[in-house]
BAKOLVEX-588106 format. One line per 10 residues: number of its first residue (from 1); for each residue z, x, y of C-alpha. Coordinates in pm, whole numbers. Layout:
BEGIN
NUM	Z/X/Y  ...
REM end
This chain:
BEGIN
1	7767/6275/9521  7508/6552/9565  7226/6301/9513  7361/6075/9786  7401/6370/10024  7044/6486/9955  6912/6134/10015  7106/6123/10344  6948/6451/10457  6598/6330/10372
11	6649/6003/10563  6796/6190/10860  6499/6428/10869  6254/6136/10852  6432/5957/11137  6426/6277/11343  6052/6316/11286  5988/5954/11383  6195/6006/11698  5957/6280/11810
21	5697/6110/12024  5341/6215/12086  5267/6409/12401  5093/6197/12663  5036/6448/12943  5052/6824/12993  5104/6936/13352  5071/7297/13468  5288/7395/13765  5285/7703/13984
31	5650/7805/14008  5787/8032/14282  6149/8147/14293  6316/8381/14542  6544/8520/14274  6644/8830/14472  6770/8748/14822  6742/9118/14903  6365/9098/14841  6249/8749/14947
41	5898/8878/15022  5841/8935/14650  5937/8609/14472  5936/8559/14095  5625/8360/14003  5521/8194/13679  5298/7928/13530  5505/7651/13372  5400/7356/13154  5563/7013/13148
51	5478/6801/12843  5576/6435/12870  5609/6130/12652  5774/5808/12765  6127/5904/12654  6122/6283/12641  5985/6589/12815  5961/6963/12755  5932/7215/13039  5862/7575/12948
61	5658/7885/13031  5285/7870/12974  5317/8170/12743  5560/7984/12516  5342/7671/12528  5027/7866/12440  5195/8026/12139  5359/7710/12001  5134/7413/12078  4964/7232/11791
71	4626/7370/11902  4757/7728/11903  4916/7689/11559  4590/7551/11418  4390/7837/11570  4627/8102/11433  4617/7942/11088  4236/7933/11089  4221/8299/11191  4466/8395/10917
81	4272/8198/10654  3947/8359/10769  4101/8706/10751  4243/8642/10404  3909/8504/10281  3731/8818/10397  3990/9038/10231  4123/9159/10562  4475/9032/10506  4707/8938/10790
91	4592/9028/11139  4949/9071/11267  5049/9435/11316  5394/9546/11424  5389/9849/11652  5700/10034/11769  6021/9862/11870  6085/9535/12053  5882/9467/12367  6031/9356/12699
101	5810/9161/12940  5866/9232/13308  5691/9162/13637  5702/9329/13976  5974/9077/14066  6195/9157/13766  6242/9066/13402  6076/8756/13254  6277/8492/13068  6113/8246/12828
111	6315/7932/12896  6279/7572/12787  6424/7255/12937  6413/6961/12696  6507/6610/12815  6577/6327/12571  6624/6001/12758  6705/5799/12447  7008/6025/12391  7063/6092/12765
121	7076/6467/12700  6933/6780/12860  6893/7092/12648  6850/7436/12802  6736/7719/12577  6625/8067/12667  6540/8407/12523  6746/8650/12727  6660/9003/12634  6615/8986/12257
131	6852/8702/12174  6819/8324/12201  7088/8110/12362  7116/7736/12425  7343/7458/12545  7321/7078/12564  7471/6859/12838  7452/6497/12945  7136/6419/13140  7228/6461/13508
141	7160/6171/13739  7004/6250/14077  7063/6010/14365  6714/6009/14514  6643/5862/14856  6287/5738/14896  6088/5810/15212  5784/5638/15362  5601/5972/15375  5298/6000/15148
151	5032/6254/15058  4766/6311/14793  4817/6573/14519  4544/6633/14260  4389/6300/14357  4713/6103/14307  4888/5913/14586  5240/6055/14608  5557/5942/14784  5834/6168/14910
161	6192/6150/14780  6497/6363/14864  6791/6430/14633  7072/6676/14564  7098/6873/14240  7272/7196/14140  7402/7262/14491  7057/7233/14646  6871/6959/14831  6521/6895/14698
171	6218/6727/14852  6002/6589/14573  5662/6420/14568  5606/6172/14287  5326/5936/14190  5380/5586/14054  5026/5608/13914  5175/5819/13635  5487/5617/13540  5684/5893/13370
181	6032/5962/13509  6009/6339/13462  5929/6645/13666  5942/7024/13666  6260/7202/13560  6555/6958/13551  6426/6723/13821  6394/6370/13686  6474/6004/13745  6207/5893/13991
191	5975/5595/13922  5682/5827/13859  5586/6182/13767  5696/6454/14013  5391/6662/14107  5556/6888/14365  5907/6979/14472  6091/7241/14674  6446/7298/14788  6510/7271/15161
201	6586/7646/15181  6234/7713/15047  6373/7937/14775  6235/7728/14487  5902/7550/14467  5698/7372/14199  5339/7260/14259  5122/7090/13997  4771/7230/13977  4639/7084/13650
211	4699/6760/13458  4545/6697/13117  4576/6397/12888  4666/6485/12531  4435/6351/12261  4578/6542/11964  4805/6316/11751  4981/6625/11616  5088/6740/11963  5448/6619/11988
221	5712/6644/12259  5951/6854/12057  6158/7164/12121  5988/7499/12058  6322/7677/12030  6458/7741/11681  6820/7645/11747  6911/7758/11396  6855/8114/11518  7000/8055/11862
231	7355/8112/11985  7512/7797/12129  7710/7877/12442  7879/7693/12727  7666/7643/13042  7879/7887/13245  7840/8153/12975  7461/8101/12964  7431/8142/13341  7657/8449/13331
241	7435/8615/13068  7123/8521/13266  7267/8667/13585  7378/8988/13412  7037/9030/13250  6851/8985/13581  7085/9226/13759  7090/9499/13491  6849/9431/13200  6898/9773/13042
251	7272/9720/12999  7224/9383/12823  6952/9521/12595  7168/9818/12497  7453/9581/12412  7221/9360/12202  7040/9636/12011  7217/9970/12064  6988/10271/12057  6669/10075/11981
261	6349/10201/12152  6213/9931/12382  5853/9902/12500  5793/9771/12853  5489/9558/12944  5420/9456/13303  5118/9221/13344  5137/9262/13724  5113/9642/13709  5008/9766/13360
271	5090/10126/13448  5443/10046/13564  5709/10067/13291  6016/10056/13515  6260/9764/13504  6351/9623/13843  6714/9526/13896  6799/9223/14108  7011/9345/14399  7129/9004/14528
281	7088/8744/14254  7009/8391/14372  7082/8137/14095  6864/7829/14069  7179/7619/14036  7423/7730/14302  7701/7520/14151
REM end
């Protein structure tokens, strides 16, 4: 019986690997989000990367992409081998306690949105504070209405479409020249890649500024999140934790790791080690 079970696991793992498709395109978006309605003049901003195949996509922070892409893994391995060969040992050095990344607009969250069209699922995973959480739901359908309006983005002819998602109305610009039905965040389902989008309240915006074609056969559209070390929660619970963390990061961190010293790093202002609280939290999905 054990032999049959082991054979089943091996076959399942092989099928899973075959199901992971090679990345075709990597698109960098400038993301702007008025997360605090009490401070709309200082929106949360980040660089995000959408990696697409024909049946799947991964949307995450550029930081997470840079640390987990095939190219980054190869580079880190080469550096480690070089250090070991020279007798230097590992170059990784742990200093102090856990580090919290913040910006002038508040705490940063490394989040990933993974769409699998063959399974019709959407997976959301995020590192909130010092713990990983995730949930999986059915891929939402968006009833897009196409417009005759057009414009050029990064040299591609784009057409406008309008659709409702998460309690917001979005205007999106997609190009049929790149026939991938994906876009930034959870926006999907148009007959071409979405290169720009914003909600009609102008609280969220995504604008592509770089598109590169992948030529590395080892670069796959696969999740970066280790779900084996992640807590699976219901969507409402995930959003509640996210909201609580944005509003009072210190309270969530203390609950996660009581008494642990936490280092603060702010790329916007290196000398600033304060943690900004969100006074009037504005969720990306209103409902």
